[in-house]
N, C-alpha and C positions, 0 to 999 in steps of 0.2 A: 459346401462342406466336403473335406477330403475324406475318401474312403479307401481302405486297403483292399486289394483283390484277393479273395480267399478261394483257392482251388481245392475242391472236395472230391475225393475218389469214392464213387458210389459202387456198392456191390450189387450186381444184378442178380435177381432171383426169378424163378419161374412164376411166382405169385405176384400179379399186378398190384394187389393191395399192399403187399410188403414193400414193393418198389416205391409206390406213392408215399408211404410213411417215411421211408428212408430219405427221399428227396425233400420232403417237407421239413423234417428235422434238421437236415443239413443246411437248408436255406435259412432257418431260424438262427442256427449257430453262426452262419455267415453274417447275418444282419446284426446280431449281438456283438460280434467281434468288431464290425465296422463302427458301430456306435461307440464302443469303448475307446477307439483310437481317433475319434473325431477331434477336429480343431476348429475354434471359432476365430474369426477375424473381426477387426473393428478399428475405431478411432477414439480419440479422447478430447475432452474439453477440461481445462484446469480452472480452479477457483482460487482467486487471489484476494487476500484480506490484509488490511493494515493493522499493525501492532505497534507496541511501544518502540521497537527498534526499526520498524519499517515494514515492508510487505513480506508476505509469506504465501507460498502455494500450499494451501491447507487441505485441498481435496482435488482429486481428478475423477471425472465422470466418463466411464467407458460406454461407448455405444457399439454393441455387438451386432453381428448379422443374424443372430437367432436369440429369441427370448430364453432366459434361464429361470429355473425354479428358485424362489427366494430362500428356501431352507437349505440350499446347497452352497450359499454364499457366506463366507466367514473371513475375518481378517487374516487368520493363519494360512489361508489358501493362497495368498498373494505375496509377491515380493516386488519391490519397486527400486529402480536405480535412477538417480538423477544425474544428468549430464548437461553441463551448461558453461557458457562463457564466464571467465573469472579473471580478475586482475592477478598478474604474476608477482605475488608478494616476495617470492624467493629472489627475484631479480634485483630487489632493492639492496641485497647484500652480496650479490654475485656479479662481478664486472663482466663475466663471460655471457651473461644473459641480457636480452633487450627488454628493459622494463616497460617500454611503450607497447609491446606486443602482448595482447591478452592470450590466455591459455584456455583450454577446455578441461574442466575438472569433473570428476565423478564421485558420487557418494551415495550410500544406501539411504532410502527413506523408509522408515518403519510405518507399516499400515496399522493404524490404531482401531479402525472400524471399517466394516464393509457391509453393504446391503444393496438389495435391489431398489431402484429408484426411478423417478421420472427424468425427463431431459434436463431439468434444472437441479437435479441432485436431491430431491425430496424423497424420503423413504416411501415405498409402496408395499402392499401386502401380497400382491399377486405376481405372476411371472412377468419379467420385463427384460427388454434388450439392453437396458441401462443398468450399470453397476457403479455405485459410488464408493470410492476408496478414500477414507480420511487418513491424512498423513501427519506424522509427527513433525514439529517445527520448533524453532526457538531463535534466540538472538544470533546464533552462529550457524543456522541451517535453514534451508527452504526458501531463501530469497530469490526472486526472479530478476533482481537488479544486479548490475555490476558497477561498482564504484571505482573510478580511476583517480588515484591520488595526484596524477599529473595534470589532468584536465579539471579536477575538482568537481566532476559531475557524475550523476548516475545515468546509466543507460539500461534499457531492457535487454536482458541476456539474449544473445543470438550466436549459437543455438541455445534453446532450452528444450530438453527432452526428458521424458520419463519412460523408461523401459519397464513394462508391466508383464510379468510372467506368473505362472502357477508354481508354487513350491513343489519340491519333489514329493510324489505320492499323493498330491492333492488333485481333486477333480470337481467339476461343476456338472450339473445336470440341466439339460434343456427342458423346455416346457413339456415335451412329449416323452421325457424319461431317458433320452440318450445321454451317455456319459461323455463328458468333455475332459480331455487330459492335457490339452495344450491351448495356448492363446497366441494370436498374432495380431497385436495391437500396434498401430502406427505410433512410434515413439515421439514424433514431433508434436509440440504443443504450440498452437497458433495463438500468439499473444493478442491478436486483434479480435479473436472470438472468445477470449477468456471471460469468465463470469466474475463480476465485481459487485457482490451483493451489498456492500456498504455504500456503494455509489448509486443505488437505485434512486431515480428521481433527479440525479445530477446531470446537467447538460455539460458535456465535455467538448462541445464543438465551437466554443466561443473564439472569435478572432477579431481584433480591433486594430486599425491602422490610424495613427495620429496625424496631425497636420504636418509634422516633420518627416513623415514617411516611415517611422518606426512601427513595427507590428508586435503586438502582445497577444498571445493566446490566453484563454482563461476558462475556468470552470465556473458554473453558477448553479444556485439552488434557490427555489422560491417556495415559501410555505403555501399551504392551501389558501385559495382565494376566498376570504370571508368578508371582503369589502372594508376590512379594518386596516389601519396603518401598522406596519411592522418595522423593526430596526434592520439595518444593513450591517452585517459583520464582514469585514475585509480581512483576509489572511494573506500575508506575503511570505513566500517560501525562502528557504535558505539556499546556500550556494550550490548544493548538490542536485537541486531539483529544477534547474533551468532547462530550456529546450522548447519543444513545440508539442509536447504530449501532456496535456493538463492532468492526466491521471497520475503522473509521476509525483508532482507536489502533494497530491491528496493522499497517496498511499505511502509516500516516503517519510512523512512525519506524523502519521495518525491524525491527519486533518479530518478524517472521517468522523471523528467525535463531534464535529460541528453540525453534522447532519443527524446525529443520534438523538434518541428520545429524550435523554436527560438534558442535554444542552438546549434543544428546541423547546422543551417544556419550560425551562427556566426563562428563556427569552420570550416566551409567549408566541413562538413562531418567528423565525428570523430568515431574512434573505442572507445568502452567503455568497460572496464574490471572491474568487481565488485567482488573481492575475498571475501570469507566468512570463518571465523575461526570457529572451533567447539564450542568455548566458548568465550575467551577474548584475544584480541591482546596484552594486557598489561601483560599477563601471563609470568613470568620470571623464573619459574622452573617447573619441570615435575609434581609437586604436584598441579599445577594450581594457585599458589599464584599470585595475580595481584593488589589488592586494594592499596597496599603500595609499589608499584614498585618505587625504589629510583632512577631509571635511568639506569636500566639494560636492555639489549637487549631482545626483545621478543623471546620466544622459537620458534615462527613461522617465524622469520626473514629469515633464509636460505630457507625454503620451499616457502615462498612468493616470494622471489627474483627469485627462480627457476621457479615458475609459470609464472611470468612476462616474463622472458626470453623465456620460452617455447611458450607462446602465441605470442610473437613477431616473433619468428621463424616460427610459423605456419601461420602467416599473413604477407607476404612479402611486402604488400602495406602500412604497418605502417612506418611512418617517424620516424626513431630512433633519430632524432634530435629534435623531438617535443613530448616528453613523459612527461605528467603532472600527478602529484600524489597529492591527497588530501583526507581528511576524517574528521569525527567529533568525538570529545571526545576520546574514545578508538582508533578510526581510526585516530584521529589527532595525538595521541601518535605514532601510527604505521607509519604515514607519516613522522614524525620527525625521527623515528628510521631508516627508509629507507634512507632519505637524509643524515643523519649523517654518515651512513655506506657506502653509495654509492653517494657521493656528485657530481661526474662527470657524473652520469648516466641520471639524470633528467634535463628537460629544465625549469621546474618551479614547485612550490609546493603551495598548498592552504590549510594549516591546519586550522581547525575550532574548537573552544573551546578545543584546544588540551591539552591532559593530560600527557605531558612529563614534569616531574618535573624539573624546572630550575636548582635546586641544583645538579642534576645528569648530567648536560651538562658542559663539560670542555671548557676552552677558546680555546684550540686547535681544538675541534670539531666545534666551531662557526667559527673559521678562515677558516675551510675547506669548509664551505657553504657560505662564505662571498659574492661570486660572483653569487650564485644561486638566481634567483628572487623568493621571497616568499611573499605571501599575507596572513596575519593572519586575522582571523575573530573571534570576541567574544563579549559578552555583559557584561557590568560592574556588573550587578546584578546576575551573574552566581554563585550560591552557591553549585554547584556540583563539578565543576572544578574551584577552586578559582583563578581568574586571577593573584592575587598578588603572588601566589606560582608557577604558571605555565607560561602562555604566556607573561604576562606583563614584568617581569624582563628579559626574553629571548629576547623580542623585544628591550628593552632598551640596552642590551648588544650588540645586532647586530647593532643597530643604532650608538653606540659609535665607532664601528670599521668600519663604513662606508659601511655596507652591503646593498645589493639591497633588501630592506624590505619595504613592504606596509601594511597598516592596514585598517580594517573597524571595528571600536569599537562603539557599540551601548549602549544606556542607559539601555534598556530592550529588551524583545522580545514580540511583540504584533501583533495582526492581522492588516494587512494593506489592506485588501480587502473591509472593511466596512460591511462585512456580519455578523460578530460576535462581540458582545459587552458585557460589564459587566453590572451589575444591574443599575449602575449610568449612563449608556449610553456611557462610555468611551470604547476604543478599547479593545477587549478581550486580557487578559494577559496570555501568555504562560510562562512556566518555563524559567528563565534567561539562562538556559543551552542550550536552543534550538536555538542558533544563526544560525544554518545551514539553517533555514527558509529563511534568507535574501540571502544566497548564491543561493539556489534553485529557489528563485523568482527573481534572477538577480537584487538585490537591494543593492549590495555592489559596491560603486562607489567612484572614486577619480578624481578630476579635470575633471569631465564630461566623464570619461572612466569607464565602468563597469568592474568588475572582469572577467566576461566572455570574454569581448573584449580584455582585457589585456592578458588573458591567451592564447587566440588564436594567439597572436603576438609573443609569446616567442619561441626562438630557442636556442638550446644548442650551 
């Protein structure tokens, strides 16, 4: 703890008692002044949670070198500035800028709550060296991911920093009553040590190499072992979530809902497998071509099927008659690619804004999945995967042959929580491509039965 040196001029007197009193009083004043100008140092750990639009840093937990009194901690005492890697959107309209070079952006983050806590951010009533700062966030703020329109992928922001200071005139008090008027907290937020509360119990270390040498990383979740058989739910991510960090697909599209109490209760406890491709499921040659896939099998198809088989073999309590597969966009393509090649393997499928071009699907392939229960989800205003080219004609063809097909077709994709609005007060509008939000919020329904409930009842 830093202390300023205070020089006090003592007046000497002939009375020894008077001299002692003077020295004692001056020492107390020196100690008091030093305590009032003290500064605390520390580090921080951020908390990341998945939401409708993707991940957000919702809290930071400070670990200081001295415990502070809980009644001295308030939201108004702190100010936070976020500094992070960002895509240079301005470069898209300015030829003088390099759009491939990311920039560093800064923005204030409002502290909505502050309290003394333990190392995991849980409130405590006594003095603590940990302080939790809950932060405002929304569709346009707080994300620790940087999306690059040229690569089509999300990456974890590097750097990602939160500068935490005390507001002017604010102070904390230490456990022994010393007044703290300044903080020196390391701004760097180490993503590898970030807390991901929604992924508690999820294994993010999975890696599988197939017979052809291709490697897929993956996340996995197993329900409590009760010696009963449970279904396996497979989720296949979209284009932006490829790579080698399985947490990105899980937080990028609110896949965390699959581990939540509501989904797990409806499923009666479900295994969840979330494979991750190094780049794009739609890749149809070794050069990585994918944007114009005419209906050619993914180069990852054999390895993905091997991974699924391997995971089932390693978990004998998986009910092989209740294997469900789904995904969005690129993952929707991969869902269709799997069921078209292995029509008798799955109990049901739930492709969302799926990107398998209808012109690439033969009548024979559709006949092979005629009896497979499939629930399609998309929004009419999707201008990324155009419904008239992809799912709409496929659905029509399946209906014509009497297939077991169900649909949730939305006009658009908008906020349904009431928390986020446009300038005119109407619900916040997301991209029409983001129809997976309705699935993860359990808002796909037909005749009073939700997609989740329907899925839980399907057997091969």
